[in-house]
KEKE-3310 file (N, C-alpha, C; in steps of 0.2 Angstrom, whole numbers, plus 5000, padded with zeros to 4 digits):
npx = (5005:4995:4983:4982:4975:4963:4946:4933:4916:4901:4893:4901:4910:4900:4897:4910:4911:4902:4899:4892:4896:4904:4907:4908:4913:4902:4896:4882:4873:4863:4870:4862:4856:4865:4869:4878:4881:4888:4901:4907:4909:4917:4929:4932:4935:4946:4955:4955:4962:4975:4988:4990:4980:4968:4954:4943:4941:4931:4926:4913:4904:4903:4906:4901:4913:4927:4933:4950:4958:4952:4948:4951:4951:4952:4960:4966:4967:4972:4972:4973:4968:4956:4955:4950:4945:4939:4930:4926:4922:4930:4926:4927:4924:4921:4916:4924:4929:4937:4942:4942:4950:4949:4959:4957:4963:4959:4956:4945:4937:4947:4956:4969:4977:4977:4975:4974:4970:4969:4964:4978:4987:4994:4991:4998:5003:5019:5035:5045:5050:5044:5051:5062:5070:5060:5062:5069:5058:5064:5073:5068:5064:5076:5085:5078:5079:5093:5094:5087:5095:5106:5116:5129:5132:5146:5150:5141:5146:5159:5157:5151:5159:5158:5158:5156:5148:5140:5131:5125:5118:5110:5102:5096:5088:5093:5099:5096:5092:5101:5103:5115:5120:5109:5111:5123:5120:5110:5116:5123:5113:5108:5098:5088:5093:5082:5071:5075:5077:5063:5058:5064:5058:5062:5064:5066:5069:5076:5090)
npy = (4972:4983:4994:5007:5022:5017:5020:5023:5018:5028:5021:5011:5020:5026:5015:5012:5023:5022:5023:5018:5017:5027:5044:5060:5077:5086:5075:5065:5058:5045:5038:5038:5022:5012:5003:4989:4978:4980:4979:4966:4960:4970:4969:4956:4957:4965:4956:4946:4951:4948:4938:4925:4922:4911:4908:4901:4906:4919:4935:4935:4942:4957:4969:4985:4998:5004:5020:5025:5035:5051:5061:5079:5096:5104:5114:5107:5094:5091:5082:5073:5061:5047:5033:5017:5003:4988:4974:4957:4942:4928:4915:4899:4889:4877:4878:4882:4894:4910:4923:4940:4956:4971:4985:5001:5014:5030:5044:5056:5050:5041:5026:5023:5014:4997:4985:4968:4957:4941:4928:4924:4930:4944:4953:4965:4981:4981:4989:4988:4984:4969:4953:4958:4961:4966:4981:4983:4990:4999:5006:5018:5027:5028:5034:5046:5052:5054:5063:5074:5078:5082:5073:5064:5049:5045:5051:5045:5032:5034:5038:5028:5017:5009:5002:5011:5005:4997:5006:5011:5000:4998:5010:5007:4996:4984:4978:4971:4980:4978:4975:4980:4988:4997:5004:5011:5019:5027:5035:5043:5050:5057:5052:5042:5026:5017:5023:5023:5009:5005:5011:5004:4992:4982:4972:4969:4956:4953:4947)
npz = (4943:4938:4937:4934:4928:4924:4920:4932:4934:4937:4945:4952:4959:4967:4975:4981:4989:4998:5014:5027:5041:5044:5049:5042:5038:5028:5023:5021:5034:5041:5026:5010:5003:4992:4977:4980:4973:4961:4964:4966:4953:4948:4955:4953:4939:4939:4946:4937:4926:4929:4923:4928:4936:4943:4935:4940:4953:4960:4966:4977:4986:4994:5008:5014:5012:5021:5024:5021:5017:5012:4998:4999:5000:5011:5023:5034:5030:5017:5002:4987:4984:4986:4996:5000:5010:5006:5012:5009:5001:4992:4980:4974:4959:4964:4976:4987:4999:5003:5014:5008:5005:4998:4993:4987:4978:4972:4961:4957:4944:4941:4942:4953:4961:4966:4978:4984:4997:4999:5008:5017:5009:5001:4987:4976:4969:4961:4964:4956:4939:4931:4935:4942:4958:4972:4982:4999:5011:5019:5011:5004:5014:5021:5011:5009:5022:5022:5012:5016:5026:5020:5018:5011:5001:5002:5014:5023:5022:5026:5040:5046:5044:5033:5017:5002:4993:5001:5007:4996:4992:5003:5001:4989:4992:4990:5000:5016:5031:5046:5064:5069:5058:5058:5070:5068:5057:5062:5071:5063:5056:5067:5075:5086:5090:5093:5086:5072:5071:5073:5061:5051:5053:5061:5076:5094:5094:5083:5074)
capx = (4997:4995:4977:4982:4972:4957:4940:4928:4909:4898:4890:4907:4912:4895:4898:4916:4911:4896:4902:4887:4899:4909:4904:4913:4911:4899:4893:4875:4873:4866:4870:4857:4858:4867:4869:4885:4882:4892:4908:4910:4911:4922:4935:4934:4938:4953:4959:4956:4967:4982:4988:4991:4974:4964:4947:4938:4939:4928:4923:4906:4901:4907:4903:4902:4920:4930:4938:4957:4960:4947:4950:4949:4955:4952:4967:4969:4967:4973:4974:4970:4965:4952:4957:4945:4946:4932:4930:4922:4923:4931:4923:4929:4918:4920:4913:4929:4929:4942:4941:4945:4949:4952:4961:4957:4964:4956:4956:4940:4935:4952:4959:4976:4980:4972:4978:4970:4972:4965:4966:4983:4991:4993:4993:4998:5007:5026:5039:5050:5048:5043:5057:5067:5069:5057:5067:5067:5054:5068:5077:5066:5065:5083:5087:5075:5082:5100:5093:5084:5100:5112:5122:5131:5134:5153:5150:5138:5150:5165:5155:5148:5165:5156:5160:5151:5143:5135:5126:5121:5114:5104:5098:5092:5084:5095:5102:5091:5095:5102:5103:5122:5120:5104:5114:5128:5117:5106:5121:5125:5107:5106:5092:5089:5093:5075:5067:5077:5075:5056:5057:5067:5054:5065:5061:5071:5071:5079:5097)
capy = (4973:4990:4996:5014:5025:5014:5024:5020:5020:5031:5016:5009:5026:5027:5009:5012:5028:5021:5022:5019:5017:5033:5051:5065:5083:5087:5069:5064:5052:5039:5039:5034:5016:5011:4996:4986:4972:4981:4978:4959:4959:4975:4966:4950:4959:4967:4950:4942:4954:4945:4932:4919:4921:4906:4911:4898:4910:4925:4939:4934:4947:4963:4973:4992:5000:5009:5025:5025:5042:5054:5067:5085:5102:5107:5116:5103:5088:5092:5076:5072:5054:5043:5026:5014:4996:4984:4967:4953:4935:4925:4909:4895:4885:4870:4880:4884:4902:4913:4930:4945:4963:4976:4992:5004:5021:5033:5051:5057:5043:5037:5021:5024:5009:4992:4979:4963:4952:4935:4923:4928:4932:4951:4954:4972:4983:4981:4995:4987:4980:4961:4950:4962:4961:4971:4984:4983:4996:5004:5010:5024:5031:5030:5039:5053:5055:5056:5069:5080:5081:5084:5068:5061:5042:5045:5053:5040:5027:5035:5039:5021:5013:5004:5003:5015:5000:4995:5012:5011:4994:5000:5015:5004:4991:4977:4975:4972:4983:4974:4980:4984:4994:5002:5008:5015:5024:5031:5040:5048:5053:5060:5049:5037:5019:5014:5026:5020:5002:5005:5013:4998:4986:4977:4972:4967:4949:4953:4946)
capz = (4944:4937:4934:4934:4922:4922:4922:4936:4932:4942:4950:4956:4963:4972:4979:4984:4993:5003:5021:5033:5047:5045:5049:5040:5036:5022:5021:5024:5039:5037:5019:5006:5001:4985:4975:4981:4969:4956:4966:4965:4946:4947:4958:4949:4933:4941:4947:4931:4922:4931:4918:4932:4941:4942:4934:4944:4959:4959:4971:4976:4989:4998:5013:5014:5013:5026:5021:5024:5015:5008:4995:5002:4999:5017:5025:5039:5027:5009:4999:4980:4983:4991:4997:5003:5011:5005:5014:5006:5000:4985:4980:4968:4956:4968:4983:4992:5000:5007:5015:5003:5007:4993:4995:4981:4978:4965:4961:4953:4941:4938:4947:4954:4964:4968:4981:4986:5001:4998:5013:5021:5004:4998:4980:4975:4963:4962:4964:4951:4933:4931:4935:4946:4965:4976:4987:5005:5012:5022:5006:5002:5020:5022:5006:5010:5028:5020:5008:5020:5031:5016:5019:5004:5002:5004:5021:5027:5022:5031:5047:5048:5043:5028:5010:4998:4990:5006:5008:4989:4992:5008:4998:4983:4994:4989:5006:5022:5037:5052:5070:5070:5053:5060:5075:5065:5053:5067:5074:5058:5055:5073:5077:5091:5087:5093:5080:5066:5072:5071:5054:5047:5053:5065:5083:5099:5093:5076:5075)
cpx = (4996:4989:4977:4979:4965:4951:4935:4921:4906:4895:4895:4909:4907:4896:4904:4915:4905:4899:4897:4890:4904:4905:4909:4910:4908:4896:4887:4876:4866:4866:4864:4859:4860:4868:4877:4886:4886:4900:4911:4913:4917:4929:4937:4937:4945:4958:4960:4960:4974:4982:4988:4985:4970:4956:4941:4936:4937:4926:4916:4901:4905:4902:4904:4910:4921:4935:4945:4959:4954:4949:4947:4953:4954:4959:4970:4969:4967:4975:4970:4967:4960:4954:4952:4946:4939:4933:4925:4924:4925:4929:4925:4923:4916:4917:4917:4928:4935:4940:4945:4944:4953:4954:4961:4958:4962:4956:4951:4937:4940:4955:4966:4980:4975:4977:4973:4973:4967:4968:4972:4988:4989:4995:4992:5003:5014:5029:5044:5047:5048:5050:5063:5065:5065:5062:5064:5063:5058:5071:5074:5066:5072:5086:5084:5078:5089:5099:5091:5090:5107:5118:5123:5133:5141:5153:5147:5143:5156:5163:5153:5154:5163:5158:5154:5146:5138:5130:5122:5116:5108:5099:5093:5087:5086:5099:5097:5095:5095:5103:5110:5122:5115:5107:5119:5125:5113:5110:5122:5119:5105:5099:5093:5089:5086:5071:5069:5076:5067:5055:5059:5063:5057:5062:5067:5073:5075:5087:5101)
cpy = (4980:4993:5004:5017:5022:5019:5020:5022:5024:5026:5013:5014:5026:5021:5009:5018:5028:5018:5023:5019:5023:5040:5056:5071:5083:5080:5067:5057:5051:5040:5035:5028:5016:5004:4993:4980:4973:4979:4971:4958:4964:4972:4960:4952:4961:4961:4946:4945:4951:4939:4925:4918:4916:4908:4907:4902:4917:4929:4938:4939:4952:4966:4981:4994:5004:5014:5025:5033:5045:5061:5073:5090:5107:5108:5111:5096:5088:5085:5075:5065:5052:5036:5023:5006:4993:4977:4963:4945:4933:4918:4905:4891:4879:4872:4882:4892:4904:4921:4935:4952:4967:4982:4996:5012:5024:5041:5053:5051:5039:5032:5022:5018:5003:4986:4975:4959:4946:4929:4927:4930:4939:4951:4962:4974:4983:4988:4994:4983:4972:4958:4953:4962:4967:4974:4983:4990:5001:5009:5017:5029:5033:5035:5046:5056:5057:5063:5075:5083:5083:5079:5064:5054:5041:5046:5048:5034:5028:5035:5032:5016:5007:5006:5007:5010:4997:5000:5012:5006:4995:5005:5012:4998:4984:4974:4977:4975:4978:4978:4984:4990:4999:5007:5013:5021:5029:5037:5045:5053:5058:5059:5044:5030:5016:5017:5023:5012:5001:5006:5007:4992:4981:4977:4970:4960:4948:4952:4948)
cpz = (4944:4934:4933:4928:4920:4924:4926:4934:4938:4948:4954:4961:4969:4977:4984:4990:4998:5009:5026:5040:5049:5044:5047:5038:5029:5019:5025:5029:5042:5030:5015:5003:4994:4983:4975:4976:4963:4957:4965:4958:4944:4949:4955:4942:4934:4942:4941:4925:4923:4926:4922:4936:4938:4941:4937:4951:4957:4966:4971:4981:4993:5003:5011:5015:5019:5023:5025:5022:5011:5005:4998:5000:5006:5020:5030:5036:5019:5006:4992:4980:4988:4990:5002:5004:5011:5007:5010:5006:4993:4986:4974:4966:4960:4975:4988:4993:5004:5008:5010:5006:5001:4996:4988:4982:4971:4966:4955:4950:4939:4944:4947:4956:4967:4971:4984:4991:5001:5003:5017:5016:5001:4991:4978:4970:4966:4961:4958:4945:4935:4931:4939:4954:4968:4981:4994:5007:5015:5017:5005:5008:5021:5017:5007:5017:5026:5016:5012:5025:5027:5017:5013:5006:5004:5011:5025:5027:5027:5038:5050:5047:5038:5021:5007:4995:4994:5007:5001:4989:4997:5005:4992:4985:4993:4995:5012:5027:5042:5058:5071:5065:5055:5065:5073:5061:5057:5069:5069:5056:5061:5075:5082:5087:5087:5088:5074:5065:5070:5064:5049:5048:5057:5072:5088:5098:5087:5078:5069)
residu = (MET:SER:PRO:ALA:GLY:ARG:THR:LEU:SER:ALA:ASP:VAL:ILE:ALA:ALA:LEU:THR:TYR:TRP:PRO:GLY:SER:ILE:GLY:PRO:GLY:ARG:LYS:PHE:PRO:PRO:ASP:PRO:VAL:ASP:LEU:THR:VAL:LEU:PRO:SER:PHE:PHE:THR:GLY:LEU:LEU:GLN:ASP:LEU:PRO:TRP:TRP:ASN:ARG:ASP:TRP:LYS:VAL:THR:ASP:VAL:GLU:PRO:GLY:LEU:PRO:VAL:GLU:VAL:ALA:SER:ASP:HIS:VAL:SER:SER:VAL:THR:ARG:PHE:THR:GLU:VAL:SER:VAL:PRO:GLY:THR:VAL:CYS:SER:ASP:SER:GLY:GLU:THR:LEU:PRO:PHE:VAL:ALA:LYS:VAL:ARG:PHE:ALA:GLY:ASP:GLN:LEU:ILE:ARG:PHE:GLN:ALA:LYS:ILE:GLY:ASP:VAL:VAL:VAL:GLY:PRO:ALA:GLN:THR:PRO:ALA:GLY:ARG:LEU:GLU:PRO:HIS:PRO:PHE:ALA:GLY:VAL:PHE:THR:ARG:LEU:MET:THR:LEU:ARG:GLY:ILE:GLN:VAL:ARG:ASP:MET:ALA:MET:GLU:THR:GLY:ARG:ALA:MET:SER:THR:ILE:HIS:MET:LEU:ARG:SER:GLY:ARG:LEU:ASN:PRO:HIS:PRO:VAL:LEU:VAL:LYS:ASP:VAL:ALA:ALA:VAL:LEU:HIS:MET:SER:GLN:ALA:ASP:VAL:THR:ALA:ILE:ALA:GLY:LEU:ASP:ASP:ASN:THR:ARG)
# end
């Protein structure tokens, strides 16, 4: 699901940036009303680009979005992107409905990322090519922490008493972190076990 590079119309940008519940520097409050009716067809079009999407289901209504990140060059909040969460509803031709939430990231008039939550299912962009396993989210953070500390794979393996292949799999996301492994790598990273456990997405009930 990669809509990157799609050009957004001025009407869609206006609707995505209509935030009547948000006060921010340089933004008029309350904002002037805009036409939100352009968004259901916009989101439906993105979903229908998916080859497996059931075209009986369409986004039928949306509410004003909530800004998650706002493009700015201010010294305290420099960011290139705007990301907004837009709630709404999808409806089938037979009248069934499900709650819908879109998360849209864009820069200028270019769409960067689109994620949709339909009911309790999240549909979003993959990190790997089609047909390949998605990496565990801990992989990227673990790799970055090792790099920042100048820790080589061989050193991490020796210090934790693991094979180098284990560390490589943890870094690539092909191995899920577990509490004992997290405890060992935390010591080598000079971090608390609790911090690394939280970063790895584990909890006290994880075995």
